[in-house]
CHARMM-style PDB file with segment names, atoms N, HN, CA, C and O in Angstrom:
ATOM      1  N   MET     1      -9.825   3.543   1.538  1.00  0.00      PROA
ATOM      2  CA  MET     1      -8.639   2.765   1.147  1.00  0.00      PROA
ATOM      3  C   MET     1      -7.331   3.032   1.857  1.00  0.00      PROA
ATOM      4  O   MET     1      -6.725   4.100   1.940  1.00  0.00      PROA
ATOM      5  N   SER     2      -7.020   1.850   2.352  1.00  0.00      PROA
ATOM      6  HN  SER     2      -7.513   0.982   2.285  1.00  0.00      PROA
ATOM      7  CA  SER     2      -5.662   2.176   3.406  1.00  0.00      PROA
ATOM      8  C   SER     2      -4.471   2.272   2.437  1.00  0.00      PROA
ATOM      9  O   SER     2      -4.140   1.685   1.407  1.00  0.00      PROA
ATOM     10  N   ARG     3      -3.782   3.614   3.478  1.00  0.00      PROA
ATOM     11  HN  ARG     3      -4.051   4.090   4.315  1.00  0.00      PROA
ATOM     12  CA  ARG     3      -2.513   4.437   2.778  1.00  0.00      PROA
ATOM     13  C   ARG     3      -1.410   2.797   3.404  1.00  0.00      PROA
ATOM     14  O   ARG     3      -0.195   2.767   3.209  1.00  0.00      PROA
ATOM     15  N   ASN     4      -1.838   2.140   3.805  1.00  0.00      PROA
ATOM     16  HN  ASN     4      -2.825   2.165   3.964  1.00  0.00      PROA
ATOM     17  CA  ASN     4      -0.353   1.218   4.569  1.00  0.00      PROA
ATOM     18  C   ASN     4      -0.248   0.016   3.421  1.00  0.00      PROA
ATOM     19  O   ASN     4       0.755  -0.696   3.362  1.00  0.00      PROA
ATOM     20  N   ARG     5      -1.265  -0.129   2.604  1.00  0.00      PROA
ATOM     21  HN  ARG     5      -2.079   0.449   2.651  1.00  0.00      PROA
ATOM     22  CA  ARG     5      -1.177  -1.272   1.652  1.00  0.00      PROA
ATOM     23  C   ARG     5      -0.114  -1.494   0.783  1.00  0.00      PROA
ATOM     24  O   ARG     5      -0.217  -1.017  -0.347  1.00  0.00      PROA
ATOM     25  N   LYS     6       1.032  -2.211   1.119  1.00  0.00      PROA
ATOM     26  HN  LYS     6       1.116  -2.599   2.037  1.00  0.00      PROA
ATOM     27  CA  LYS     6       2.153  -2.271   0.041  1.00  0.00      PROA
ATOM     28  C   LYS     6       1.863  -2.498  -1.170  1.00  0.00      PROA
ATOM     29  O   LYS     6       1.006  -3.348  -1.414  1.00  0.00      PROA
ATOM     30  N   LEU     7       2.461  -1.844  -2.147  1.00  0.00      PROA
ATOM     31  HN  LEU     7       3.156  -1.153  -1.950  1.00  0.00      PROA
ATOM     32  CA  LEU     7       1.787  -2.337  -3.423  1.00  0.00      PROA
ATOM     33  C   LEU     7       3.226  -3.297  -4.232  1.00  0.00      PROA
ATOM     34  O   LEU     7       2.928  -3.882  -5.274  1.00  0.00      PROA
ATOM     35  N   ILE     8       4.375  -3.393  -3.843  1.00  0.00      PROA
ATOM     36  HN  ILE     8       4.617  -2.919  -2.997  1.00  0.00      PROA
ATOM     37  CA  ILE     8       5.501  -3.995  -4.024  1.00  0.00      PROA
ATOM     38  C   ILE     8       6.000  -4.245  -2.584  1.00  0.00      PROA
ATOM     39  O   ILE     8       6.011  -3.509  -1.598  1.00  0.00      PROA
ATOM     40  N   SER     9       6.468  -5.706  -2.802  1.00  0.00      PROA
ATOM     41  HN  SER     9       6.459  -6.304  -3.603  1.00  0.00      PROA
ATOM     42  CA  SER     9       6.890  -5.784  -1.314  1.00  0.00      PROA
ATOM     43  C   SER     9       8.612  -5.204  -1.594  1.00  0.00      PROA
ATOM     44  O   SER     9       9.257  -4.949  -2.611  1.00  0.00      PROA
ATOM     45  N   GLU    10       8.913  -5.167  -0.109  1.00  0.00      PROA
ATOM     46  HN  GLU    10       8.389  -5.375   0.717  1.00  0.00      PROA
ATOM     47  CA  GLU    10       9.862  -4.478   0.787  1.00  0.00      PROA
ATOM     48  C   GLU    10      10.709  -5.282   0.297  1.00  0.00      PROA
ATOM     49  O   GLU    10      11.274  -4.322  -0.227  1.00  0.00      PROA
ATOM     50  N   ASN    11      11.696  -6.646  -0.217  1.00  0.00      PROA
ATOM     51  HN  ASN    11      11.237  -7.427   0.208  1.00  0.00      PROA
ATOM     52  CA  ASN    11      12.580  -7.114  -0.729  1.00  0.00      PROA
ATOM     53  C   ASN    11      12.561  -6.952  -2.464  1.00  0.00      PROA
ATOM     54  O   ASN    11      13.553  -7.392  -3.045  1.00  0.00      PROA
ATOM     55  N   LEU    12      11.508  -6.358  -3.259  1.00  0.00      PROA
ATOM     56  HN  LEU    12      10.702  -6.000  -2.786  1.00  0.00      PROA
ATOM     57  CA  LEU    12      11.526  -5.889  -4.402  1.00  0.00      PROA
ATOM     58  C   LEU    12      12.023  -4.092  -4.576  1.00  0.00      PROA
ATOM     59  O   LEU    12      12.548  -3.276  -5.334  1.00  0.00      PROA
ATOM     60  N   ARG    13      11.453  -4.263  -3.377  1.00  0.00      PROA
ATOM     61  HN  ARG    13      11.027  -4.926  -2.762  1.00  0.00      PROA
ATOM     62  CA  ARG    13      11.738  -2.366  -3.370  1.00  0.00      PROA
ATOM     63  C   ARG    13      13.359  -2.068  -2.334  1.00  0.00      PROA
ATOM     64  O   ARG    13      13.694  -0.926  -2.018  1.00  0.00      PROA
ATOM     65  N   GLU    14      13.960  -2.984  -2.049  1.00  0.00      PROA
ATOM     66  HN  GLU    14      13.688  -3.911  -2.306  1.00  0.00      PROA
ATOM     67  CA  GLU    14      15.320  -3.076  -1.239  1.00  0.00      PROA
ATOM     68  C   GLU    14      16.258  -3.174  -2.841  1.00  0.00      PROA
ATOM     69  O   GLU    14      16.887  -2.200  -3.255  1.00  0.00      PROA
ATOM     70  N   GLU    15      16.218  -4.133  -3.384  1.00  0.00      PROA
ATOM     71  HN  GLU    15      15.707  -4.924  -3.047  1.00  0.00      PROA
ATOM     72  CA  GLU    15      16.982  -4.532  -4.448  1.00  0.00      PROA
ATOM     73  C   GLU    15      17.196  -3.516  -5.334  1.00  0.00      PROA
ATOM     74  O   GLU    15      18.294  -3.081  -5.681  1.00  0.00      PROA
ATOM     75  N   ILE    16      15.474  -2.932  -5.902  1.00  0.00      PROA
ATOM     76  HN  ILE    16      14.582  -3.286  -5.620  1.00  0.00      PROA
ATOM     77  CA  ILE    16      15.939  -1.986  -7.025  1.00  0.00      PROA
ATOM     78  C   ILE    16      16.346  -1.094  -6.621  1.00  0.00      PROA
ATOM     79  O   ILE    16      17.088  -0.483  -7.390  1.00  0.00      PROA
ATOM     80  N   ALA    17      16.174  -0.622  -5.532  1.00  0.00      PROA
ATOM     81  HN  ALA    17      15.571  -1.118  -4.907  1.00  0.00      PROA
ATOM     82  CA  ALA    17      17.140   0.732  -4.863  1.00  0.00      PROA
ATOM     83  C   ALA    17      18.313   0.696  -4.746  1.00  0.00      PROA
ATOM     84  O   ALA    17      18.922   1.728  -5.032  1.00  0.00      PROA
ATOM     85  N   LYS    18      19.114  -0.542  -4.265  1.00  0.00      PROA
ATOM     86  HN  LYS    18      18.619  -1.380  -4.032  1.00  0.00      PROA
ATOM     87  CA  LYS    18      20.151  -1.267  -4.369  1.00  0.00      PROA
ATOM     88  C   LYS    18      20.765  -0.542  -5.959  1.00  0.00      PROA
ATOM     89  O   LYS    18      21.564   0.389  -6.065  1.00  0.00      PROA
ATOM     90  N   GLU    19      20.083  -1.330  -7.089  1.00  0.00      PROA
ATOM     91  HN  GLU    19      19.435  -2.086  -7.003  1.00  0.00      PROA
ATOM     92  CA  GLU    19      20.345  -1.169  -8.478  1.00  0.00      PROA
ATOM     93  C   GLU    19      20.250   0.102  -9.012  1.00  0.00      PROA
ATOM     94  O   GLU    19      20.958   0.397  -9.974  1.00  0.00      PROA
ATOM     95  N   LEU    20      19.315   1.068  -8.426  1.00  0.00      PROA
ATOM     96  HN  LEU    20      18.739   0.828  -7.644  1.00  0.00      PROA
ATOM     97  CA  LEU    20      19.707   2.655  -8.614  1.00  0.00      PROA
ATOM     98  C   LEU    20      20.732   3.284  -7.524  1.00  0.00      PROA
ATOM     99  O   LEU    20      20.965   4.489  -7.422  1.00  0.00      PROA
ATOM    100  N   GLY    21      21.202   2.443  -6.868  1.00  0.00      PROA
ATOM    101  HN  GLY    21      21.013   1.464  -6.950  1.00  0.00      PROA
ATOM    102  CA  GLY    21      22.248   3.147  -5.867  1.00  0.00      PROA
ATOM    103  C   GLY    21      21.475   4.322  -4.732  1.00  0.00      PROA
ATOM    104  O   GLY    21      21.999   5.238  -4.098  1.00  0.00      PROA
ATOM    105  N   VAL    22      20.029   3.861  -4.787  1.00  0.00      PROA
ATOM    106  HN  VAL    22      19.604   3.117  -5.302  1.00  0.00      PROA
ATOM    107  CA  VAL    22      19.533   4.947  -4.065  1.00  0.00      PROA
ATOM    108  C   VAL    22      19.797   4.085  -2.367  1.00  0.00      PROA
ATOM    109  O   VAL    22      19.982   4.833  -1.407  1.00  0.00      PROA
ATOM    110  N   TYR    23      19.794   2.940  -2.189  1.00  0.00      PROA
ATOM    111  HN  TYR    23      19.644   2.332  -2.969  1.00  0.00      PROA
ATOM    112  CA  TYR    23      20.193   2.345  -0.957  1.00  0.00      PROA
ATOM    113  C   TYR    23      21.111   2.536   0.190  1.00  0.00      PROA
ATOM    114  O   TYR    23      21.222   1.908   1.243  1.00  0.00      PROA
ATOM    115  N   ASP    24      21.676   3.458  -0.234  1.00  0.00      PROA
ATOM    116  HN  ASP    24      21.586   3.969  -1.089  1.00  0.00      PROA
ATOM    117  CA  ASP    24      23.165   3.725   0.584  1.00  0.00      PROA
ATOM    118  C   ASP    24      22.265   5.098   1.481  1.00  0.00      PROA
ATOM    119  O   ASP    24      22.795   5.631   2.456  1.00  0.00      PROA
ATOM    120  N   GLN    25      21.603   5.305   1.239  1.00  0.00      PROA
ATOM    121  HN  GLN    25      21.173   4.872   0.447  1.00  0.00      PROA
ATOM    122  CA  GLN    25      20.984   6.011   1.772  1.00  0.00      PROA
ATOM    123  C   GLN    25      19.367   6.043   3.145  1.00  0.00      PROA
ATOM    124  O   GLN    25      19.032   6.822   4.038  1.00  0.00      PROA
ATOM    125  N   VAL    26      18.683   4.457   2.467  1.00  0.00      PROA
ATOM    126  HN  VAL    26      18.955   3.825   1.742  1.00  0.00      PROA
ATOM    127  CA  VAL    26      18.202   4.133   3.628  1.00  0.00      PROA
ATOM    128  C   VAL    26      19.198   3.814   4.803  1.00  0.00      PROA
ATOM    129  O   VAL    26      19.338   4.263   5.940  1.00  0.00      PROA
ATOM    130  N   LYS    27      19.900   2.744   3.970  1.00  0.00      PROA
ATOM    131  HN  LYS    27      19.785   2.379   3.046  1.00  0.00      PROA
ATOM    132  CA  LYS    27      20.876   2.165   5.118  1.00  0.00      PROA
ATOM    133  C   LYS    27      21.034   3.374   5.858  1.00  0.00      PROA
ATOM    134  O   LYS    27      20.029   3.681   6.498  1.00  0.00      PROA
ATOM    135  N   GLN    28      22.122   4.242   5.968  1.00  0.00      PROA
ATOM    136  HN  GLN    28      22.939   3.993   5.447  1.00  0.00      PROA
ATOM    137  CA  GLN    28      22.282   5.871   6.457  1.00  0.00      PROA
ATOM    138  C   GLN    28      21.562   6.347   7.439  1.00  0.00      PROA
ATOM    139  O   GLN    28      21.847   6.688   8.587  1.00  0.00      PROA
ATOM    140  N   ASP    29      20.385   6.321   6.706  1.00  0.00      PROA
ATOM    141  HN  ASP    29      20.154   6.044   5.773  1.00  0.00      PROA
ATOM    142  CA  ASP    29      18.770   6.368   7.912  1.00  0.00      PROA
ATOM    143  C   ASP    29      18.561   5.370   8.934  1.00  0.00      PROA
ATOM    144  O   ASP    29      17.872   5.387   9.954  1.00  0.00      PROA
ATOM    145  N   GLY    30      19.026   4.833   8.619  1.00  0.00      PROA
ATOM    146  HN  GLY    30      19.586   4.819   7.791  1.00  0.00      PROA
ATOM    147  CA  GLY    30      18.370   3.589   9.716  1.00  0.00      PROA
ATOM    148  C   GLY    30      17.085   2.717   9.243  1.00  0.00      PROA
ATOM    149  O   GLY    30      16.170   2.375   9.992  1.00  0.00      PROA
ATOM    150  N   GLY    31      17.161   2.497   8.216  1.00  0.00      PROA
ATOM    151  HN  GLY    31      17.904   2.775   7.607  1.00  0.00      PROA
ATOM    152  CA  GLY    31      16.263   2.015   7.630  1.00  0.00      PROA
ATOM    153  C   GLY    31      15.062   2.594   6.942  1.00  0.00      PROA
ATOM    154  O   GLY    31      14.204   1.911   6.382  1.00  0.00      PROA
ATOM    155  N   SER    32      15.064   3.886   7.022  1.00  0.00      PROA
ATOM    156  HN  SER    32      15.762   4.440   7.476  1.00  0.00      PROA
ATOM    157  CA  SER    32      13.742   5.060   6.951  1.00  0.00      PROA
ATOM    158  C   SER    32      13.980   5.273   5.657  1.00  0.00      PROA
ATOM    159  O   SER    32      15.111   5.520   5.238  1.00  0.00      PROA
ATOM    160  N   TRP    33      13.204   5.216   5.103  1.00  0.00      PROA
ATOM    161  HN  TRP    33      12.286   5.015   5.443  1.00  0.00      PROA
ATOM    162  CA  TRP    33      12.611   5.863   3.287  1.00  0.00      PROA
ATOM    163  C   TRP    33      12.495   7.781   3.426  1.00  0.00      PROA
ATOM    164  O   TRP    33      12.753   8.672   2.616  1.00  0.00      PROA
ATOM    165  N   GLU    34      12.015   7.798   4.772  1.00  0.00      PROA
ATOM    166  HN  GLU    34      11.806   7.075   5.430  1.00  0.00      PROA
ATOM    167  CA  GLU    34      11.633   9.043   4.689  1.00  0.00      PROA
ATOM    168  C   GLU    34      12.679  10.650   3.788  1.00  0.00      PROA
ATOM    169  O   GLU    34      12.376  11.745   3.313  1.00  0.00      PROA
ATOM    170  N   ASN    35      14.191   9.681   4.038  1.00  0.00      PROA
ATOM    171  HN  ASN    35      14.437   8.792   4.424  1.00  0.00      PROA
ATOM    172  CA  ASN    35      14.923  11.114   2.770  1.00  0.00      PROA
ATOM    173  C   ASN    35      14.778  10.895   1.500  1.00  0.00      PROA
ATOM    174  O   ASN    35      15.026  11.760   0.660  1.00  0.00      PROA
ATOM    175  N   VAL    36      14.370   9.739   1.223  1.00  0.00      PROA
ATOM    176  HN  VAL    36      14.169   9.037   1.906  1.00  0.00      PROA
ATOM    177  CA  VAL    36      14.679   9.736   0.152  1.00  0.00      PROA
ATOM    178  C   VAL    36      13.684  10.496  -1.204  1.00  0.00      PROA
ATOM    179  O   VAL    36      12.456  10.428  -1.147  1.00  0.00      PROA
ATOM    180  N   SER    37      14.332  11.138  -2.278  1.00  0.00      PROA
ATOM    181  HN  SER    37      15.330  11.193  -2.324  1.00  0.00      PROA
ATOM    182  CA  SER    37      13.753  11.886  -2.919  1.00  0.00      PROA
ATOM    183  C   SER    37      12.613  11.629  -3.373  1.00  0.00      PROA
ATOM    184  O   SER    37      12.533  10.409  -3.231  1.00  0.00      PROA
ATOM    185  N   SER    38      11.276  12.132  -4.022  1.00  0.00      PROA
ATOM    186  HN  SER    38      11.342  13.123  -4.137  1.00  0.00      PROA
ATOM    187  CA  SER    38      10.809  11.823  -4.689  1.00  0.00      PROA
ATOM    188  C   SER    38      10.801  11.376  -5.876  1.00  0.00      PROA
ATOM    189  O   SER    38      10.134  10.418  -6.268  1.00  0.00      PROA
ATOM    190  N   LYS    39      11.695  12.183  -6.652  1.00  0.00      PROA
ATOM    191  HN  LYS    39      12.236  12.961  -6.334  1.00  0.00      PROA
ATOM    192  CA  LYS    39      12.525  11.263  -7.631  1.00  0.00      PROA
ATOM    193  C   LYS    39      13.279  10.203  -7.536  1.00  0.00      PROA
ATOM    194  O   LYS    39      13.586   9.668  -8.601  1.00  0.00      PROA
ATOM    195  N   ASP    40      13.584   9.843  -6.771  1.00  0.00      PROA
ATOM    196  HN  ASP    40      13.335  10.277  -5.906  1.00  0.00      PROA
ATOM    197  CA  ASP    40      14.358   8.668  -6.702  1.00  0.00      PROA
ATOM    198  C   ASP    40      13.265   7.548  -6.113  1.00  0.00      PROA
ATOM    199  O   ASP    40      13.551   6.351  -6.094  1.00  0.00      PROA
ATOM    200  N   CYS    41      11.874   8.104  -5.591  1.00  0.00      PROA
ATOM    201  HN  CYS    41      11.641   9.077  -5.606  1.00  0.00      PROA
ATOM    202  CA  CYS    41      11.208   6.989  -5.531  1.00  0.00      PROA
ATOM    203  C   CYS    41      10.332   6.879  -6.596  1.00  0.00      PROA
ATOM    204  O   CYS    41       9.665   5.852  -6.724  1.00  0.00      PROA
ATOM    205  N   GLY    42      10.235   7.874  -7.443  1.00  0.00      PROA
ATOM    206  HN  GLY    42      10.777   8.708  -7.339  1.00  0.00      PROA
ATOM    207  CA  GLY    42       9.450   7.442  -8.881  1.00  0.00      PROA
ATOM    208  C   GLY    42      10.371   6.398  -9.793  1.00  0.00      PROA
ATOM    209  O   GLY    42       9.974   5.577 -10.619  1.00  0.00      PROA
ATOM    210  N   ARG    43      11.947   6.747  -9.306  1.00  0.00      PROA
ATOM    211  HN  ARG    43      12.269   7.415  -8.635  1.00  0.00      PROA
ATOM    212  CA  ARG    43      12.488   6.171 -10.545  1.00  0.00      PROA
ATOM    213  C   ARG    43      12.470   4.282  -9.750  1.00  0.00      PROA
ATOM    214  O   ARG    43      12.697   3.299 -10.456  1.00  0.00      PROA
ATOM    215  N   ILE    44      12.149   4.179  -8.186  1.00  0.00      PROA
ATOM    216  HN  ILE    44      11.965   4.977  -7.612  1.00  0.00      PROA
ATOM    217  CA  ILE    44      11.961   2.766  -7.556  1.00  0.00      PROA
ATOM    218  C   ILE    44      10.778   2.290  -8.847  1.00  0.00      PROA
ATOM    219  O   ILE    44      10.862   1.604  -9.866  1.00  0.00      PROA
ATOM    220  N   VAL    45       9.443   3.229  -8.025  1.00  0.00      PROA
ATOM    221  HN  VAL    45       9.375   3.786  -7.197  1.00  0.00      PROA
ATOM    222  CA  VAL    45       8.365   2.714  -8.682  1.00  0.00      PROA
ATOM    223  C   VAL    45       8.156   2.187 -10.240  1.00  0.00      PROA
ATOM    224  O   VAL    45       7.990   1.013 -10.571  1.00  0.00      PROA
ATOM    225  N   SER    46       8.203   3.310 -11.090  1.00  0.00      PROA
ATOM    226  HN  SER    46       8.337   4.264 -10.821  1.00  0.00      PROA
ATOM    227  CA  SER    46       9.000   2.836 -12.686  1.00  0.00      PROA
ATOM    228  C   SER    46       9.949   1.923 -12.790  1.00  0.00      PROA
ATOM    229  O   SER    46       9.447   0.912 -13.281  1.00  0.00      PROA
ATOM    230  N   THR    47      11.209   1.764 -12.544  1.00  0.00      PROA
ATOM    231  HN  THR    47      11.617   2.585 -12.145  1.00  0.00      PROA
ATOM    232  CA  THR    47      11.737   0.059 -12.181  1.00  0.00      PROA
ATOM    233  C   THR    47      10.570  -1.133 -12.012  1.00  0.00      PROA
ATOM    234  O   THR    47      10.643  -2.194 -12.632  1.00  0.00      PROA
ATOM    235  N   ALA    48       9.752  -0.889 -11.316  1.00  0.00      PROA
ATOM    236  HN  ALA    48       9.693  -0.027 -10.812  1.00  0.00      PROA
ATOM    237  CA  ALA    48       9.023  -1.833 -10.608  1.00  0.00      PROA
ATOM    238  C   ALA    48       7.681  -2.504 -11.563  1.00  0.00      PROA
ATOM    239  O   ALA    48       7.269  -3.649 -11.752  1.00  0.00      PROA
ATOM    240  N   ILE    49       7.239  -1.046 -12.063  1.00  0.00      PROA
ATOM    241  HN  ILE    49       7.574  -0.116 -11.909  1.00  0.00      PROA
ATOM    242  CA  ILE    49       6.508  -1.472 -13.402  1.00  0.00      PROA
ATOM    243  C   ILE    49       6.939  -2.389 -14.393  1.00  0.00      PROA
ATOM    244  O   ILE    49       6.296  -3.355 -14.806  1.00  0.00      PROA
ATOM    245  N   GLU    50       8.741  -1.808 -14.960  1.00  0.00      PROA
ATOM    246  HN  GLU    50       9.263  -1.024 -14.625  1.00  0.00      PROA
ATOM    247  CA  GLU    50       8.857  -2.277 -16.341  1.00  0.00      PROA
ATOM    248  C   GLU    50       9.265  -4.094 -15.637  1.00  0.00      PROA
ATOM    249  O   GLU    50       9.241  -5.022 -16.445  1.00  0.00      PROA
ATOM    250  N   ILE    51       9.498  -4.292 -14.609  1.00  0.00      PROA
ATOM    251  HN  ILE    51       9.517  -3.538 -13.953  1.00  0.00      PROA
ATOM    252  CA  ILE    51       9.907  -5.674 -14.307  1.00  0.00      PROA
ATOM    253  C   ILE    51       8.413  -6.007 -14.232  1.00  0.00      PROA
ATOM    254  O   ILE    51       7.936  -6.623 -15.185  1.00  0.00      PROA
ATOM    255  N   ALA    52       7.636  -5.676 -13.225  1.00  0.00      PROA
ATOM    256  HN  ALA    52       8.024  -5.176 -12.451  1.00  0.00      PROA
ATOM    257  CA  ALA    52       6.079  -6.031 -13.821  1.00  0.00      PROA
ATOM    258  C   ALA    52       5.693  -6.476 -15.101  1.00  0.00      PROA
ATOM    259  O   ALA    52       5.731  -7.676 -15.375  1.00  0.00      PROA
ATOM    260  N   ASN    53       5.344  -5.672 -15.865  1.00  0.00      PROA
ATOM    261  HN  ASN    53       5.312  -4.698 -15.642  1.00  0.00      PROA
ATOM    262  CA  ASN    53       5.508  -5.687 -17.601  1.00  0.00      PROA
ATOM    263  C   ASN    53       6.215  -6.592 -17.713  1.00  0.00      PROA
ATOM    264  O   ASN    53       5.255  -7.361 -17.725  1.00  0.00      PROA
ATOM    265  N   ARG    54       7.316  -7.462 -17.843  1.00  0.00      PROA
ATOM    266  HN  ARG    54       8.096  -6.837 -17.833  1.00  0.00      PROA
ATOM    267  CA  ARG    54       8.192  -8.112 -18.542  1.00  0.00      PROA
ATOM    268  C   ARG    54       7.486  -9.336 -18.225  1.00  0.00      PROA
ATOM    269  O   ARG    54       7.206 -10.234 -19.019  1.00  0.00      PROA
ATOM    270  N   ALA    55       7.097  -9.261 -16.383  1.00  0.00      PROA
ATOM    271  HN  ALA    55       7.324  -8.531 -15.738  1.00  0.00      PROA
ATOM    272  CA  ALA    55       6.573 -10.698 -15.977  1.00  0.00      PROA
ATOM    273  C   ALA    55       5.308 -10.946 -16.667  1.00  0.00      PROA
ATOM    274  O   ALA    55       4.815 -12.074 -16.633  1.00  0.00      PROA
ATOM    275  N   VAL    56       4.815 -10.105 -17.213  1.00  0.00      PROA
ATOM    276  HN  VAL    56       5.216  -9.189 -17.240  1.00  0.00      PROA
ATOM    277  CA  VAL    56       3.397 -10.014 -17.631  1.00  0.00      PROA
ATOM    278  C   VAL    56       3.483 -10.711 -19.359  1.00  0.00      PROA
ATOM    279  O   VAL    56       2.682 -11.427 -19.960  1.00  0.00      PROA
ATOM    280  N   GLU    57       4.561 -10.242 -19.697  1.00  0.00      PROA
ATOM    281  HN  GLU    57       5.212  -9.661 -19.209  1.00  0.00      PROA
ATOM    282  CA  GLU    57       4.547 -10.450 -20.926  1.00  0.00      PROA
ATOM    283  C   GLU    57       5.585 -12.402 -21.516  1.00  0.00      PROA
ATOM    284  O   GLU    57       5.651 -12.986 -22.598  1.00  0.00      PROA
ATOM    285  N   LYS    58       6.036 -12.654 -20.420  1.00  0.00      PROA
ATOM    286  HN  LYS    58       5.983 -12.180 -19.541  1.00  0.00      PROA
ATOM    287  CA  LYS    58       6.716 -13.583 -20.323  1.00  0.00      PROA
ATOM    288  C   LYS    58       5.641 -14.857 -20.278  1.00  0.00      PROA
ATOM    289  OT1 LYS    58       6.055 -16.011 -20.175  1.00  0.00      PROA
TER     290      LYS     58
END
């Protein structure tokens, strides 16, 4: 399986990162997600899952 396959859209990832206050780090690094901590990445994924679950329930 390709590791480059996107599971969530770039727009959704950016919106969640902004909501969680993480996107400033990405902007500071010129759009690179390399320096975002694994804890913050996990929070982004958890939030994306919550959003997806809410969408399925509706």
